[in-house]
C-alpha positions in Angstrom: 18.4 -18.6 2.5 15.3 -20.7 3.5 11.7 -20.0 3.7 12.0 -19.6 7.5 14.8 -17.0 7.3 13.8 -14.7 4.6 14.8 -11.0 4.2 13.1 -7.6 4.1 14.0 -6.3 0.6 12.0 -3.0 0.8 9.8 -1.0 3.1 7.3 1.5 1.8 4.7 3.9 3.2 1.9 5.7 1.5 1.3 8.9 3.2 -1.6 10.0 1.0 -3.9 7.2 -0.2 -3.4 6.6 -4.0 -0.3 8.7 -4.4 3.4 7.8 -4.7 5.0 5.1 -2.5 7.9 6.3 -0.4 10.8 3.9 0.3 12.2 3.7 3.8 15.6 2.2 4.8 14.1 1.5 8.3 11.0 2.4 10.4 9.5 1.5 13.8 6.4 -0.7 14.2 4.0 -0.1 17.2 1.4 -2.7 18.4 -1.8 -2.6 16.3 -0.5 0.3 14.2 0.4 0.9 10.6 3.8 1.8 9.3 4.1 5.4 10.6 2.2 7.9 8.3 0.9 5.1 6.2 -2.4 6.3 4.6 -2.6 9.1 7.1 -4.3 11.3 4.4 -6.8 10.7 1.7 -8.3 12.9 -1.0 -12.2 12.8 -0.9 -13.8 12.3 -4.4 -17.0 14.1 -3.7 -18.9 13.8 -0.4 -17.8 10.7 1.4 -19.5 10.9 4.8 -16.2 10.9 6.6 -16.4 12.5 10.1 -13.0 13.5 11.4 -14.6 13.6 15.0 -15.6 10.0 14.7 -13.4 8.5 12.1 -14.3 5.1 10.7 -13.6 2.8 7.9 -15.0 3.8 4.3 -14.7 1.9 1.1 -11.8 3.1 -1.2 -14.3 4.2 -3.9 -14.9 7.4 -1.7 -11.5 8.7 -2.4 -9.1 9.3 -5.3 -7.4 5.9 -5.9 -5.6 4.0 -8.6 -8.5 1.6 -9.2 -10.6 4.4 -10.8 -8.1 7.1 -11.1 -5.1 5.5 -13.0 -3.7 9.0 -13.9 -2.5 9.4 -10.2 0.4 7.1 -11.2 1.7 9.7 -13.5 2.3 12.0 -10.6 5.3 12.1 -8.3 4.6 13.2 -4.8 6.8 13.6 -1.8 5.6 14.0 1.8 7.7 15.5 4.6 6.8 13.9 7.9 8.3 16.7 9.9 6.1 19.4 8.6 3.3 17.4 6.7 4.2 19.2 3.5 3.1 17.4 0.3 4.8 18.3 -2.9 3.2 17.2 -6.2 5.2 17.0 -9.4 3.6 16.6 -12.7 5.3 16.5 -16.3 8.7 17.0 -14.4 7.9 20.2 -12.7 6.4 21.2 -9.3 2.7 21.5 -9.8 1.5 22.1 -6.2 2.9 22.3 -2.6 1.1 22.6 0.7 1.2 21.8 4.4 -1.7 19.4 4.9 -2.2 20.6 8.5 -3.3 24.1 7.3 -6.4 25.3 5.4 -4.1 27.2 2.9 -2.0 24.1 2.3 -4.8 21.7 1.8 -6.6 24.3 -0.5 -3.5 24.3 -2.7 -3.4 20.6 -3.0 -7.2 20.4 -3.6 -7.0 23.0 -6.3 -4.4 21.0 -8.2 -6.5 17.7 -8.1 -9.7 19.7 -9.0 -8.0 20.4 -12.3 -5.9 17.2 -12.7 -8.9 14.9 -12.1 -11.6 17.1 -13.3 -13.3 14.6 -15.6 -13.2 11.9 -12.8 -14.7 13.9 -9.8 -18.0 13.4 -8.1 -17.6 16.6 -6.3 -14.8 18.9 -5.0 -11.7 17.1 -3.9 -11.0 17.5 -0.1 -7.9 16.4 1.8 -9.0 14.4 4.8 -7.3 13.4 8.0 -8.3 12.4 11.6 -5.9 11.8 14.4 -4.9 8.3 14.7 -6.9 7.1 11.6 -5.4 5.3 8.6 -7.4 5.3 5.3 -6.5 1.6 4.8 -8.5 -0.8 2.4 -9.4 -2.7 5.6 -10.9 -1.6 8.8 -8.1 -2.8 11.2 -4.6 -1.2 11.3 -2.2 -3.7 9.5 1.0 -4.1 7.6 0.7 -5.3 4.1 3.3 -7.9 2.9 4.3 -8.9 -0.6 6.3 -12.1 -1.4 8.6 -11.3 -4.2 8.7 -15.0 -5.4 5.0 -14.8 -6.0 5.4 -11.5 -8.1 8.1 -13.5 -10.1 5.6 -16.2 -10.7 3.1 -13.7 -12.0 5.8 -12.3 -14.3 6.0 -15.9 -15.7 2.2 -16.2 -16.1 1.9 -12.8 -17.7 5.0 -13.0 -20.0 5.9 -9.5 -19.0 7.7 -7.6 -16.1 5.4 -7.1 -13.0 6.7 -4.3 -10.7 6.0 -5.4 -7.0 4.9 -1.7 -6.5 1.7 -2.5 -8.3 0.6 -4.2 -5.1 1.3 -1.1 -2.9 2.6 -3.2 0.0 4.5 -2.1 3.1 7.0 -5.0 3.1 8.6 -6.8 0.2 10.0 -10.2 1.5 12.5 -12.2 -0.4 13.4 -15.8 0.4 9.9 -17.4 0.7 8.7 -19.8 -1.9 5.8 -18.6 -3.9 2.5 -18.8 -1.9 4.4 -19.5 1.3 2.6 -16.4 2.9 -0.8 -18.0 2.5 0.2 -20.9 4.8 1.0 -18.4 7.5 -2.5 -17.3 8.2 -3.1 -17.0 12.0 0.7 -17.6 12.5 3.3 -15.3 13.8 6.4 -13.9 12.1 9.4 -12.0 13.5 10.9 -9.2 11.6 14.1 -7.8 12.8 15.4 -8.1 16.3 12.2 -7.4 18.3 9.1 -6.9 16.0 6.4 -9.7 15.9 3.5 -9.7 13.5 0.4 -12.0 13.2 -0.7 -12.8 9.7 -4.4 -12.2 9.6 -5.7 -12.0 6.0 -5.0 -12.7 2.4 -5.3 -9.6 0.2 -8.0 -9.7 -2.6 -6.7 -7.7 -5.5 -8.6 -5.1 -7.5 -8.1 -3.2 -10.7 -5.5 -0.8 -9.2 -3.0 -3.5 -9.8 -3.7 -3.3 -13.6 -1.8 0.1 -13.4 1.7 0.5 -14.3 3.1 2.4 -11.3 5.4 4.5 -13.5 3.2 5.4 -16.5 -0.3 5.1 -15.2 -1.2 3.0 -18.1 -3.5 -0.1 -17.6 -1.3 -2.8 -19.2 -1.8 -6.0 -17.3 -5.1 -7.3 -16.1 -3.7 -8.7 -12.8 -6.9 -9.7 -11.2 -8.0 -11.5 -14.4 -4.5 -13.2 -14.6 -4.7 -14.4 -11.0 -8.2 -15.9 -11.5 -7.3 -17.6 -14.8 -4.1 -18.9 -13.5 -4.9 -19.7 -9.8 -8.7 -19.6 -9.5 -8.5 -16.7 -7.0 -7.5 -13.0 -7.0 -5.3 -12.9 -3.9 -1.7 -11.7 -3.7 0.0 -10.7 -0.5 -1.2 -10.8 3.1 -2.1 -8.4 5.9 -0.4 -8.8 9.3 -1.1 -7.1 12.6 1.7 -5.9 14.8 1.6 -7.8 18.2 5.0 -6.7 19.5 6.6 -3.5 18.3 10.2 -2.8 17.4 12.5 -1.3 14.8 12.8 -2.9 11.3 15.1 -2.2 8.5 15.8 -3.4 4.9 17.9 -6.4 5.1 16.3 -7.7 8.3 15.5 -11.4 8.7 11.8 -12.5 8.6 11.4 -15.7 10.6 8.4 -17.9 10.8 7.2 -20.8 12.9 4.9 -22.3 10.0 4.9 -25.7 8.5 5.3 -26.5 4.8 4.1 -23.9 2.4 0.9 -24.7 0.5 0.9 -25.9 -3.1 1.0 -23.2 -5.9 -2.2 -21.2 -6.1 -2.8 -21.3 -2.3 
């Protein structure tokens, strides 16, 4: 396998910002859209100023999220895209369930988080959604890509296992050398038989990556490790879909880039 013919090793969506990633065997990408259902919902942590009639980007600090609310990783949530039902499991039992399209369903989920995050709230939690809006960490609709070779390099630097899910990416790519993705800025990549994406931005990492995605414990200071080892806090890239199509785990990822940059980007 070469850096120009890598493979998709995992696809994930995050229907509710800050909650459990959901693996997908395949999905469809549309032009200038996210992975379907990705960050479709968010849970407001006190008044955020979000207007569903005129949805716009807001910083992640306005919502429940792992950077400040590490305990969210202790939960296991499941979202049903057919009926927008969210199930929340805590301590190995079902703690809440609700249809996020209905007031009653949202109220059930909000009541759970009002108790679960009681010491971390700035006001009543509220489930938010607006048609066509994604509560991404950036204002444009993008796909986040994680290079598994870079995660392996971080494991070596940390001297401990690093779960790629810490980085909450949509696509995990295997076959690129570490840092190859940073050399793809403003270049196109093809995923599967038809989809084409343009790499638009490196991803700057925050304290959310310190949290073990299984336990909710802050055990590796990933941003500090990146800065100490590589003089930046970047890991992964954002890409914009410029030609839609179906993608699946195992699909080839092809690039037209030149040689990858030196370690550290």
